[in-house]
C-alpha positions as CSV (number, residue, x, y, z in Angstrom):
1,M,-40.6,-14.7,12.0
2,F,-39.2,-11.8,13.9
3,R,-39.4,-8.6,12.5
4,D,-36.9,-6.7,13.7
5,V,-37.6,-2.8,12.5
6,I,-34.2,-0.7,12.4
7,L,-34.8,3.0,11.5
8,L,-31.8,3.7,9.2
9,V,-32.2,7.2,10.5
10,L,-30.7,6.3,13.4
11,S,-27.5,4.7,11.5
12,A,-26.9,8.7,11.4
13,L,-25.3,8.3,14.9
14,C,-23.2,5.5,13.4
15,T,-22.2,7.5,10.2
16,A,-21.6,10.4,12.6
17,T,-19.0,8.9,14.7
18,A,-17.2,6.6,12.8
19,A,-18.0,5.8,9.5
20,A,-16.8,8.4,8.0
21,Q,-13.6,8.9,9.5
22,G,-11.6,6.8,11.8
23,D,-11.6,8.7,15.0
24,A,-15.1,9.8,16.7
25,T,-16.1,13.2,15.1
26,A,-17.6,13.2,11.5
27,R,-20.6,14.8,9.5
28,S,-24.1,13.6,10.1
29,I,-25.9,12.5,6.8
30,D,-29.7,12.2,6.9
31,I,-31.3,9.7,5.4
32,E,-34.9,8.2,4.5
33,Q,-36.8,6.3,7.3
34,V,-37.0,2.4,5.5
35,E,-38.1,-0.5,7.6
36,I,-36.7,-3.8,7.5
37,A,-37.9,-7.2,8.4
38,A,-35.7,-10.0,9.4
39,S,-35.6,-13.4,11.0
40,R,-33.5,-14.2,14.3
41,P,-30.4,-15.5,12.9
42,M,-30.1,-19.5,13.4
43,K,-26.5,-19.4,13.9
44,Q,-27.3,-17.1,17.0
45,I,-29.9,-19.3,18.2
46,G,-29.4,-19.3,22.1
47,V,-26.5,-17.6,22.0
48,Q,-25.5,-15.3,24.9
49,R,-23.2,-12.7,22.6
50,T,-22.2,-9.0,23.1
51,L,-21.2,-6.9,20.3
52,I,-18.6,-3.8,20.6
53,D,-20.3,-0.9,18.8
54,S,-17.7,0.6,16.0
55,T,-18.2,4.2,18.2
56,V,-16.4,2.2,21.3
57,L,-14.3,1.0,19.0
58,R,-13.2,4.1,17.3
59,E,-13.5,6.5,20.9
60,N,-9.9,7.5,19.9
61,I,-6.4,5.9,19.0
62,T,-5.0,6.1,22.1
63,S,-7.4,2.9,23.3
64,S,-6.9,-0.5,23.6
65,L,-9.1,-3.3,23.2
66,A,-8.7,-2.9,27.1
67,D,-10.3,0.4,27.4
68,A,-13.7,-0.9,24.8
69,L,-14.2,-4.0,27.1
70,T,-14.3,-2.0,29.8
71,T,-16.7,0.2,28.6
72,G,-18.6,-1.9,26.3
73,T,-19.4,-5.1,28.4
74,T,-19.5,-6.2,31.9
75,I,-15.6,-8.2,31.4
76,F,-13.4,-7.0,34.5
77,I,-9.8,-6.1,32.9
78,K,-7.0,-6.0,35.8
79,S,-5.1,-3.3,34.3
80,Y,-1.3,-2.0,35.3
81,G,-1.6,1.3,33.4
82,R,-1.8,2.6,29.9
83,A,0.6,0.9,28.0
84,T,0.8,-2.1,30.9
85,L,-0.2,-5.5,31.6
86,A,-4.1,-5.8,30.9
87,T,-5.9,-9.1,31.5
88,A,-9.5,-9.6,31.6
89,S,-11.8,-11.8,34.7
90,F,-14.3,-13.4,32.7
91,R,-17.8,-14.0,34.9
92,G,-15.6,-14.7,37.8
93,T,-12.9,-16.8,36.1
94,A,-8.7,-16.2,35.4
95,P,-7.3,-14.3,32.7
96,S,-6.5,-18.0,30.8
97,H,-9.8,-18.8,30.7
98,T,-10.6,-16.3,27.8
99,Q,-10.3,-17.7,24.4
100,V,-9.2,-14.5,22.0
101,T,-9.3,-15.1,18.2
102,W,-8.3,-12.7,15.9
103,N,-9.6,-13.4,12.3
104,G,-10.3,-16.8,13.2
105,M,-6.8,-17.9,14.6
106,K,-6.4,-17.9,18.5
107,I,-4.0,-15.5,20.1
108,N,-3.5,-16.4,23.5
109,S,-0.5,-17.6,24.5
110,P,1.0,-21.1,24.4
111,M,3.1,-20.4,27.5
112,L,0.8,-18.1,29.4
113,G,-2.7,-19.2,28.5
114,Q,-3.5,-15.4,28.6
115,V,-3.8,-12.5,26.1
116,D,-2.5,-8.7,27.3
117,F,-5.2,-6.7,25.8
118,S,-3.2,-3.1,26.2
119,L,-1.2,-4.7,22.8
120,I,-4.5,-4.4,20.9
121,P,-5.4,-1.0,19.0
122,S,-8.9,-0.7,19.3
123,Y,-8.4,0.9,15.8
124,F,-7.2,-2.4,14.4
125,I,-10.6,-3.8,14.8
126,D,-13.2,-3.8,12.6
127,D,-15.5,-5.9,14.3
128,A,-15.5,-7.4,17.8
129,A,-17.6,-9.8,20.0
130,V,-17.8,-11.6,23.2
131,F,-18.8,-14.6,23.2
132,H,-20.3,-15.6,27.3
133,G,-20.0,-18.8,29.5
134,A,-21.4,-21.9,27.2
135,S,-21.9,-19.9,24.0
136,S,-17.7,-20.2,23.5
137,V,-17.4,-23.4,22.4
138,G,-19.0,-22.5,19.2
139,I,-15.7,-20.2,18.6
140,T,-13.1,-22.6,20.5
141,G,-12.3,-24.6,23.4
142,G,-11.1,-23.8,26.6
143,G,-13.3,-20.8,27.4
144,L,-14.2,-21.4,30.3
145,G,-15.2,-17.8,31.4
146,G,-15.8,-16.9,27.6
147,A,-14.4,-15.9,24.6
148,V,-13.8,-12.3,22.1
149,T,-13.9,-12.6,18.6
150,L,-11.8,-9.6,16.8
151,K,-12.1,-9.3,12.8
152,T,-11.1,-6.8,10.6
153,S,-13.3,-6.2,7.4
154,P,-12.4,-4.9,3.6
155,P,-13.0,-0.8,3.4
156,A,-16.1,0.4,3.3
157,E,-16.0,3.1,0.9
158,E,-15.1,3.2,-3.1
159,G,-11.9,4.3,-4.5
160,L,-9.3,5.6,-2.3
161,S,-9.2,7.2,1.2
162,L,-6.6,8.6,3.6
163,R,-7.1,9.4,7.0
164,Y,-4.5,10.7,9.5
165,V,-4.3,11.7,13.3
166,Q,-2.0,13.3,15.5
167,G,-2.6,13.0,19.2
168,V,-0.7,15.0,22.2
169,G,-1.5,14.2,25.6
170,S,0.1,14.7,29.2
171,F,3.1,13.6,30.4
172,S,5.1,13.6,27.1
173,T,2.3,11.6,25.4
174,F,2.1,11.6,21.7
175,D,0.3,9.1,19.1
176,E,-0.1,8.5,15.5
177,F,-2.5,7.2,13.2
178,A,-2.5,6.8,9.9
179,R,-4.9,4.8,7.4
180,L,-4.6,4.2,3.8
181,T,-6.8,2.3,1.9
182,W,-8.4,1.7,-1.9
183,R,-11.5,-0.9,-2.9
184,G,-12.0,-1.6,-6.3
185,K,-14.3,-3.7,-8.1
186,R,-13.0,-6.8,-6.7
187,W,-9.7,-5.8,-5.3
188,S,-8.9,-3.9,-1.9
189,S,-6.3,-2.8,0.3
190,S,-5.9,-1.2,3.7
191,T,-2.7,0.2,5.6
192,R,-2.7,0.7,9.4
193,V,0.3,2.3,11.3
194,L,0.6,3.9,14.9
195,C,2.9,4.7,17.1
196,S,2.5,5.6,20.5
197,T,4.9,7.2,23.1
198,S,5.0,8.4,26.6
199,E,7.5,9.1,29.6
200,N,4.8,8.2,31.6
201,D,6.0,10.1,34.8
202,F,2.4,11.5,35.9
203,R,2.2,12.3,39.9
204,Y,0.9,10.6,42.7
205,H,0.8,10.8,46.2
206,N,2.5,7.6,47.7
207,Y,0.2,6.2,51.1
208,N,3.0,3.8,50.9
209,T,5.3,6.4,52.2
210,K,4.8,8.9,55.4
211,Q,6.7,11.6,55.8
212,F,7.6,12.7,59.3
213,V,8.1,16.9,60.2
214,T,9.9,17.5,63.1
215,D,10.9,20.8,65.2
216,E,14.1,21.7,66.6
217,N,14.3,19.0,69.7
218,G,13.5,16.5,66.7
219,N,10.0,16.0,68.1
220,I,7.6,15.2,65.6
221,V,5.1,18.0,65.0
222,D,3.4,16.4,61.2
223,S,2.8,14.0,58.8
224,Y,2.5,13.7,55.4
225,Y,2.3,11.5,52.0
226,P,5.1,12.8,49.4
227,L,3.9,13.4,45.8
228,Q,6.2,11.7,43.7
229,R,6.7,10.7,40.2
230,N,5.8,7.5,38.4
231,R,9.2,5.8,38.1
232,G,10.5,4.1,34.8
233,G,7.0,3.8,33.1
234,G,7.7,5.2,29.7
235,F,6.6,3.5,26.4
236,R,7.1,2.8,22.7
237,D,4.6,1.0,20.6
238,L,4.8,0.3,16.9
239,H,1.3,-1.0,15.1
240,V,2.0,-1.9,11.4
241,M,-1.0,-3.9,10.2
242,Q,-1.9,-4.8,5.9
243,E,-4.7,-6.1,4.4
244,L,-5.4,-7.1,1.0
245,Y,-9.4,-8.7,-0.5
246,Y,-9.8,-10.3,-3.7
247,T,-13.2,-11.7,-5.1
248,T,-13.5,-13.6,-8.0
249,R,-15.5,-13.4,-11.1
250,G,-17.2,-16.4,-9.1
251,G,-17.9,-15.0,-6.3
252,N,-15.0,-16.2,-4.1
253,R,-13.2,-14.3,-1.4
254,L,-9.7,-14.1,-0.7
255,S,-8.2,-12.7,2.2
256,L,-4.5,-11.5,3.5
257,A,-4.5,-10.0,7.3
258,A,-0.6,-9.4,8.6
259,W,-0.2,-7.6,11.8
260,Y,3.4,-6.2,12.9
261,L,3.8,-4.9,16.6
262,D,7.1,-3.8,18.2
263,S,6.9,-2.7,21.7
264,H,8.9,-1.5,24.5
265,R,8.2,-0.6,27.4
266,G,9.3,0.1,31.2
267,L,7.6,-1.3,34.1
268,A,7.1,1.2,36.6
269,M,8.0,0.8,39.9
270,T,5.3,0.3,43.0
271,S,4.8,2.8,45.1
272,A,6.0,0.4,47.7
273,E,9.8,0.1,46.5
274,R,12.4,2.1,48.0
275,N,14.9,2.0,45.4
276,T,15.2,5.0,42.5
277,D,15.7,4.5,38.6
278,K,19.3,4.6,38.9
279,Q,19.2,1.4,41.4
280,K,16.9,-0.6,39.3
281,R,15.3,-0.7,36.0
282,N,12.2,-3.4,34.6
283,T,11.7,-3.3,30.5
284,Q,9.3,-5.6,28.5
285,D,10.0,-5.7,24.6
286,E,8.4,-7.7,22.7
287,R,8.0,-8.4,18.7
288,T,5.1,-10.3,17.4
289,L,4.1,-10.7,13.3
290,R,0.5,-12.5,13.0
291,A,-0.4,-13.3,9.6
292,V,-4.1,-15.0,8.4
293,A,-4.7,-15.8,4.7
294,A,-8.0,-17.0,3.8
295,W,-10.8,-18.2,1.1
296,Q,-14.1,-18.1,1.4
297,R,-17.2,-19.1,-1.0
298,L,-20.5,-19.0,-0.9
299,R,-22.6,-22.0,-3.0
300,G,-26.3,-22.0,-2.4
301,G,-26.8,-23.2,1.0
302,L,-23.2,-24.1,1.2
303,K,-20.8,-22.3,2.7
304,T,-17.0,-22.9,2.8
305,E,-13.6,-21.1,4.3
306,V,-10.0,-21.9,4.3
307,R,-7.8,-20.4,6.9
308,G,-4.0,-20.6,7.1
309,G,-1.7,-18.4,9.8
310,Y,1.5,-17.8,10.8
311,T,2.0,-16.3,14.5
312,H,6.1,-15.1,15.6
313,T,6.8,-13.6,19.4
314,E,10.5,-12.8,20.7
315,M,9.6,-11.0,24.2
316,R,12.3,-10.0,26.6
317,Y,11.9,-9.4,30.4
318,L,15.3,-7.6,31.6
319,M,16.0,-6.3,35.4
320,R,19.0,-4.4,35.6
321,V,20.3,-3.7,39.4
322,D,22.6,-1.0,40.2
323,V,22.5,-1.4,44.4
324,E,25.4,1.9,44.7
325,G,24.0,3.8,41.9
326,Q,26.9,4.4,40.2
327,G,25.9,2.9,36.5
328,N,27.5,-1.0,37.1
329,F,24.0,-2.6,36.0
330,F,24.0,-6.4,36.2
331,S,21.0,-8.5,34.8
332,A,19.0,-9.5,37.8
333,T,16.5,-11.3,35.4
334,D,17.1,-11.7,31.6
335,A,14.1,-13.8,30.4
336,Q,13.7,-14.6,27.1
337,S,11.2,-16.5,24.7
338,R,10.1,-16.8,21.3
339,I,6.8,-18.7,20.0
340,R,6.2,-19.5,16.7
341,T,2.6,-21.0,15.5
342,L,1.2,-22.4,12.6
343,F,-2.1,-22.5,12.2
344,A,-4.9,-24.1,9.6
345,E,-8.9,-24.7,9.1
346,A,-10.9,-25.7,7.5
347,E,-15.2,-24.8,8.3
348,A,-18.3,-25.5,6.4
349,E,-22.0,-24.4,7.0
350,Y,-24.7,-25.8,5.1
351,A,-28.5,-24.3,5.8
352,L,-31.4,-26.8,4.8
353,G,-34.6,-24.3,4.1
354,E,-35.1,-22.4,7.1
355,R,-35.4,-24.7,9.5
356,W,-31.8,-26.5,9.7
357,L,-28.4,-25.0,9.8
358,F,-25.2,-27.6,10.0
359,T,-21.9,-26.4,10.7
360,G,-18.4,-28.4,11.4
361,S,-15.0,-27.1,11.0
362,L,-11.7,-28.6,12.0
363,S,-8.6,-26.6,13.6
364,M,-4.9,-27.9,14.5
365,H,-1.9,-25.2,15.8
366,Q,1.5,-26.1,15.6
367,H,3.5,-24.3,18.7
368,D,7.4,-24.8,18.8
369,T,8.4,-22.7,21.7
370,R,11.6,-21.7,23.8
371,T,11.7,-19.5,27.2
372,G,13.8,-19.4,30.5
373,D,15.7,-17.2,32.2
374,L,19.0,-16.4,30.9
375,S,20.6,-14.6,34.1
376,L,20.3,-17.4,36.5
377,I,23.8,-18.3,38.1
378,D,24.2,-22.3,39.3
379,Y,26.4,-21.1,43.0
380,V,27.5,-25.3,42.8
381,T,29.1,-25.1,39.1
382,G,29.6,-21.4,38.7
383,Q,27.9,-21.4,35.5
384,H,24.8,-20.0,34.4
385,A,22.3,-22.4,35.1
386,D,20.1,-24.2,32.9
387,T,16.2,-22.8,33.1
388,L,15.5,-22.7,29.3
389,Y,12.5,-25.5,28.2
390,R,12.1,-26.1,24.1
391,K,9.1,-27.8,23.6
392,Q,6.7,-28.2,20.6
393,R,3.0,-29.1,20.8
394,F,0.4,-29.7,18.2
395,E,-3.1,-29.3,18.9
396,A,-6.4,-30.1,17.3
397,S,-9.5,-29.1,17.5
398,A,-12.8,-30.5,15.6
399,F,-16.6,-28.9,16.1
400,A,-20.0,-30.1,14.7
401,A,-23.4,-27.8,15.5
402,V,-27.1,-28.2,14.5
403,K,-29.6,-25.7,14.3
404,W,-33.4,-26.3,14.6
405,R,-35.9,-24.2,14.3
406,P,-38.9,-26.5,14.8
407,H,-40.8,-22.9,15.1
408,P,-40.9,-19.5,13.8
409,R,-40.8,-18.5,17.9
410,L,-38.9,-21.6,18.8
411,G,-35.1,-22.7,18.4
412,L,-32.8,-25.1,19.5
413,A,-29.0,-25.7,19.1
414,A,-26.6,-28.6,20.0
415,D,-22.5,-28.0,19.8
416,L,-20.0,-30.8,20.2
417,R,-16.2,-30.1,20.2
418,W,-13.5,-32.6,20.9
419,E,-9.3,-31.2,21.5
420,L,-6.3,-33.1,21.1
421,Y,-3.6,-31.2,22.9
422,G,0.1,-33.2,22.1
423,D,-0.6,-37.0,23.1
424,R,-3.4,-36.2,25.4
425,T,-7.0,-35.7,24.7
426,T,-10.1,-34.0,26.4
427,P,-13.2,-35.9,26.6
428,L,-16.1,-34.8,24.4
429,I,-17.3,-31.1,24.9
430,P,-21.1,-31.1,25.1
431,A,-23.3,-27.6,24.3
432,L,-27.1,-27.4,24.7
433,F,-28.6,-23.8,23.9
434,A,-32.8,-22.7,23.1
435,D,-34.8,-19.5,22.6
436,Y,-38.2,-18.8,22.3
437,L,-39.6,-15.5,21.2
438,L,-42.1,-14.4,24.1
439,S,-43.7,-11.9,22.6
440,R,-43.3,-10.4,19.1
441,R,-44.5,-6.8,20.0
442,G,-41.8,-6.2,22.1
443,N,-39.6,-8.5,20.5
444,V,-38.6,-10.2,23.8
445,V,-37.2,-13.3,23.7
446,V,-35.7,-15.9,26.2
447,K,-32.6,-17.9,26.2
448,A,-30.5,-20.5,28.0
449,S,-27.6,-22.9,27.5
450,A,-25.3,-25.2,29.0
451,A,-22.1,-26.4,28.4
452,R,-19.1,-28.8,29.7
453,N,-15.9,-27.2,29.2
454,Y,-12.4,-28.0,29.2
455,R,-9.2,-26.2,29.8
456,F,-5.7,-27.7,29.1
457,P,-2.5,-26.5,30.9
458,T,-0.7,-24.3,29.3
459,L,3.3,-25.2,28.1
460,N,4.8,-23.2,31.5
461,D,2.0,-25.1,33.7
462,L,3.9,-28.2,32.6
463,Y,7.3,-27.4,31.8
464,F,8.6,-24.1,33.1
465,R,11.9,-24.3,35.0
466,P,12.1,-24.5,38.0
467,G,8.3,-25.7,39.1
468,G,6.7,-26.7,36.1
469,N,4.1,-30.1,36.9
470,P,3.5,-32.5,33.9
471,D,1.5,-34.1,35.5
472,L,-1.7,-31.3,35.9
473,K,-5.1,-32.2,34.5
474,P,-7.1,-30.1,32.7
475,E,-9.5,-28.0,34.2
476,H,-13.0,-28.6,33.5
477,G,-16.5,-27.6,34.2
478,W,-20.2,-27.3,34.0
479,T,-21.4,-23.5,33.0
480,W,-25.4,-23.0,32.7
481,D,-27.1,-19.4,31.9
482,A,-30.4,-18.2,31.5
483,G,-31.8,-14.6,30.3
484,V,-34.4,-12.3,28.5
485,E,-33.7,-9.6,26.3
486,T,-35.7,-7.0,24.5
487,A,-35.8,-5.0,21.3
488,L,-37.8,-2.1,21.0
489,E,-38.5,0.9,18.5
490,R,-40.5,3.7,18.1
491,G,-40.3,6.1,15.6
492,A,-36.2,8.1,16.1
493,H,-36.3,6.0,19.3
494,S,-35.2,2.7,20.2
495,L,-34.2,0.7,23.4
496,K,-32.6,-2.7,24.2
497,A,-32.2,-4.6,27.2
498,S,-30.8,-7.5,28.9
499,V,-30.4,-9.2,32.0
500,T,-28.5,-12.9,32.2
501,A,-27.7,-15.4,35.2
502,F,-25.3,-17.3,35.5
503,D,-23.6,-20.3,37.1
504,S,-20.7,-22.4,37.1
505,Y,-18.5,-25.0,38.9
506,I,-14.5,-25.5,37.6
507,D,-12.8,-28.3,39.1
508,D,-9.1,-29.2,39.1
509,W,-8.8,-25.1,38.9
510,I,-4.7,-24.5,38.4
511,L,-3.2,-23.1,41.5
512,W,0.6,-22.1,41.6
513,I,2.1,-22.3,45.4
514,A,5.1,-22.4,46.7
515,T,6.6,-26.0,47.7
516,A,6.6,-26.5,51.5
517,K,10.9,-27.6,51.7
518,Q,12.4,-25.9,48.8
519,G,9.8,-22.4,48.5
520,I,9.7,-22.8,44.7
521,Y,6.2,-21.9,43.1
522,T,4.7,-25.1,40.7
523,P,1.2,-25.5,39.7
524,V,-1.1,-27.8,41.0
525,N,-4.6,-28.9,40.4
526,V,-6.0,-27.7,43.9
527,R,-9.3,-25.7,43.4
528,R,-12.9,-25.9,43.2
529,V,-14.4,-22.6,41.9
530,H,-17.8,-21.8,41.9
531,S,-19.1,-19.0,39.9
532,Y,-22.0,-17.0,39.8
533,G,-24.0,-13.9,39.1
534,I,-25.8,-11.4,37.1
535,E,-25.2,-9.7,34.0
536,T,-27.6,-6.5,32.6
537,K,-26.9,-4.5,29.6
538,L,-29.1,-1.6,28.5
539,T,-28.7,0.5,25.1
540,A,-31.1,3.2,24.3
541,R,-30.7,5.7,21.2
542,T,-33.1,8.6,20.0
543,A,-33.3,11.5,18.4
544,W,-35.3,14.7,17.4
545,G,-35.6,17.6,15.5
546,N,-32.8,20.1,14.5
547,G,-29.9,17.3,14.4
548,W,-29.5,16.1,17.6
549,Q,-29.2,12.7,18.8
550,A,-28.5,11.1,22.0
551,L,-27.1,7.4,22.7
552,F,-26.7,5.6,25.6
553,D,-25.1,2.3,27.0
554,G,-24.5,0.6,29.9
555,N,-23.8,-2.4,31.5
556,F,-23.8,-3.7,35.3
557,A,-22.8,-7.0,37.1
558,W,-22.9,-8.7,40.5
559,T,-20.1,-11.6,40.2
560,R,-19.1,-13.9,43.2
561,S,-16.2,-16.2,42.2
562,I,-15.8,-18.6,45.2
563,N,-13.0,-21.3,46.6
564,R,-14.8,-24.4,47.3
565,G,-12.3,-26.8,47.3
566,D,-10.3,-28.3,50.1
567,K,-7.7,-26.6,52.3
568,F,-4.1,-27.7,50.5
569,S,-2.4,-26.5,54.3
570,D,-3.3,-25.9,57.7
571,A,-2.2,-22.2,57.2
572,D,-5.1,-22.0,54.5
573,R,-8.3,-19.7,55.0
574,S,-9.3,-19.5,51.0
575,V,-11.9,-21.8,51.0
576,G,-15.2,-20.1,51.2
577,K,-13.8,-16.8,50.1
578,Q,-14.3,-14.3,46.8
579,L,-11.4,-15.0,44.2
580,V,-8.2,-12.4,44.5
581,Y,-9.2,-9.1,42.0
582,I,-12.3,-10.2,41.6
583,P,-14.9,-7.6,42.3
584,V,-18.3,-8.3,43.5
585,Y,-20.0,-5.6,42.0
586,S,-19.0,-3.2,38.5
587,A,-20.8,-1.0,36.2
588,A,-20.2,1.2,33.5
589,F,-21.7,3.5,30.5
590,T,-21.1,5.6,27.8
591,A,-23.1,8.5,27.0
592,R,-23.1,10.6,24.0
593,L,-25.0,13.3,22.7
594,L,-24.7,14.7,18.7
595,W,-25.8,18.0,17.7
596,R,-24.8,18.8,14.1
597,R,-21.1,18.7,13.7
598,W,-20.5,18.6,17.3
599,E,-20.1,15.2,19.8
600,L,-20.1,15.6,23.6
601,D,-19.1,12.3,25.5
602,Y,-19.1,10.9,28.7
603,K,-17.8,7.7,30.2
604,W,-18.2,6.3,33.8
605,C,-17.0,3.1,35.3
606,W,-17.2,1.8,39.1
607,Y,-15.8,-1.5,40.6
608,S,-16.3,-2.5,44.3
609,E,-13.3,-3.2,46.5
610,R,-11.2,-6.2,45.1
611,Y,-9.0,-9.0,47.6
612,T,-5.4,-9.2,47.3
613,M,-5.4,-11.8,49.6
614,T,-6.8,-15.3,49.4
615,D,-8.7,-14.9,53.4
616,N,-10.0,-11.9,52.1
617,D,-8.8,-10.3,54.9
618,P,-9.0,-6.1,54.5
619,G,-5.7,-5.7,56.0
620,V,-3.6,-2.4,54.8
621,L,-2.6,-4.7,52.1
622,G,-5.2,-6.8,52.1
623,R,-7.7,-5.3,49.8
624,V,-7.8,-2.6,46.7
625,K,-10.3,0.4,47.3
626,P,-13.5,0.9,45.2
627,Y,-13.2,3.8,42.5
628,F,-15.2,5.1,39.6
629,M,-14.1,6.7,36.9
630,S,-15.2,10.0,34.8
631,D,-13.8,10.8,31.4
632,V,-15.5,13.8,29.0
633,S,-14.7,14.6,25.2
634,L,-15.8,17.4,23.1
635,A,-14.8,17.0,19.1
636,R,-15.9,19.3,16.5
637,S,-15.8,18.7,12.5
638,F,-15.2,20.8,9.8
639,E,-15.0,20.4,5.9
640,C,-13.8,22.3,3.2
641,A,-13.3,22.2,-0.5
642,W,-10.2,19.2,0.0
643,A,-10.4,17.9,3.0
644,S,-12.4,17.2,6.3
645,F,-11.1,18.0,9.7
646,S,-11.5,16.9,13.3
647,L,-10.3,18.5,16.5
648,K,-11.3,16.3,20.0
649,G,-10.5,17.3,23.4
650,C,-10.3,14.8,25.8
651,I,-10.3,15.2,30.0
652,H,-9.1,11.7,31.5
653,N,-9.9,11.1,35.5
654,L,-12.1,14.2,35.0
655,L,-13.2,14.1,39.0
656,N,-9.3,13.8,39.7
657,E,-9.7,10.8,42.2
658,E,-6.5,8.8,43.3
659,Y,-6.9,5.0,42.6
660,E,-5.2,1.5,42.4
661,T,-6.4,-1.0,39.6
662,V,-3.1,-3.9,41.4
663,L,-1.6,-3.1,44.8
664,S,0.8,-0.5,44.7
665,R,0.4,0.3,41.5
666,P,-1.0,4.0,41.1
667,M,-2.6,5.4,38.3
668,P,-2.5,9.3,36.7
669,R,-4.8,11.3,38.1
670,L,-6.8,14.2,35.8
671,N,-4.6,14.5,32.3
672,V,-6.1,15.8,28.9
673,S,-5.2,14.9,25.2
674,F,-6.1,16.6,21.9
675,F,-6.8,15.2,18.5
676,L,-6.3,16.3,15.1
677,G,-7.9,14.3,12.7
678,I,-7.5,15.2,8.5
679,T,-9.3,13.0,5.6
680,P,-8.3,14.5,2.0
681,K,-10.7,14.4,-0.3
682,F,-9.8,12.2,-3.2
683,R,-12.0,12.6,-6.7
684,K,-13.7,9.5,-7.5
685,R,-13.9,8.3,-11.1
């Protein structure tokens, strides 16, 4: 048995920051110290997994999942700013190599293969976990970098509960969040609503434009970089989620979760553009409905679950241009997409004593897509060019796993997955895992895993018009990782630390390149990428007299992602170089200090330089400079007879850093936000 001693007095930290409310402030509750002994979960044998703390998810209502992944994991988020595209680079891989599930249903776009994490409010997620490398095979196929699982859960408190938070921030930013929950003996319900709007018109120095000062004779006597406003970046996001849960007398559990988002976003101009907002406007609209229904049953050692889901997405990217600035706009680009997906999955787990665990599942997705640019004109006929493609694709994934613990210290596991897409199949996807308890006293566990994985091309890769390549092969590769972790607790103090080394090769990497004759971009299998590095994570908690508590959570990653493929032209100088927008070094930490009803938080993250050119030429436009970011917040909670209140103030970019995460996309300098939370107290029956 692996004794994991948990001092529940430390859970007051979580209670003080999340459980009693929806934001990061609440009252502390002192409870007696209790020791709990538990064995290592059979399901997690050898798995490299990072759980995102609920306090990170509940930082404030303006946070998206992109923010939580940035501070809580080693995943690099490539962000264009708040309410703009945010994609993940996991262990040096591409955004499409990170698979994401919501309540068991995969939500990666079948056209693009990626997920925009800026469209996932962290307040709409109750449990989030990151599975690294080979560990993603147990979640879904295609996770060459890893996988992220997102879940919702029933309300924790019985009876009726209401939480409302109002946020006001710089750049005419307003955020509103409300959650209404009810929990009875068998029925539970949760309704969440989030609305965010902003002009997003922050000021920045434009280092792509230099202004010169001349004297009366026209001689240049000085120069400066002008101070400009972010142009065309306003947004409005609306999210609504409804959940229902029911537990039968026989112990079966039924659930339904439906999530609707309506987003209207302006895509801000780059600092290199010379057009004004009266000459060019870019907007992106998206409406998406996701719904998942599930049935779960546990009988003895057998657990069965059946899920069904549906996704409907409508997207429109519109670029309007008026060269003369007289209000006579025409559509230069009008790209419209519609995606409909049906989902079904059946899963079973059977535990044979304390040494064996068997798992099997079968999942299916049926995609129906329609996309194209309706603005293009065929200059020969003078009619609209036919760029639309309409495709349906059926995908299936079968999975089986066996976990074996021959000795209390040793665990072994094997996963096997097979996938079908359209009329093609991938070879079998194997994964092997092992862990061993080196020290009971120090809770020191070593882990190792290896897997061969495949990711099949997206619909845009195959059928995009013009440029799609129906002859593409799936990307495939091997990945290995090994690491050690420890968990120490003594009294009110705890420490958890882990170090993992990983190494992977991905062959037939899909890359969009311009053709020599027509100049049209088309995807080809050209690269062999070698990705390797080290990930570390450290979490510490402590408490001392008079109500003081402290938490530290930090991570560091060293990632090399090198193109080892052959040259695809004589001018190609990318072989042997780091992939673009992948930082070699990254680090982040969160420090939290609590005293009675006060809470002080400090967040810090740092990224080394990122190259924007495949040849890693650090010229004027060849790299994004390294930067670090600091945020600080202070919160206070109050109690009265009929409600609980919380006040929170945040300073973002505390040191007024001028930085970019994407070339020519300036980010906001120092800015502030304030939040007021109200939780009425309803009488309990």
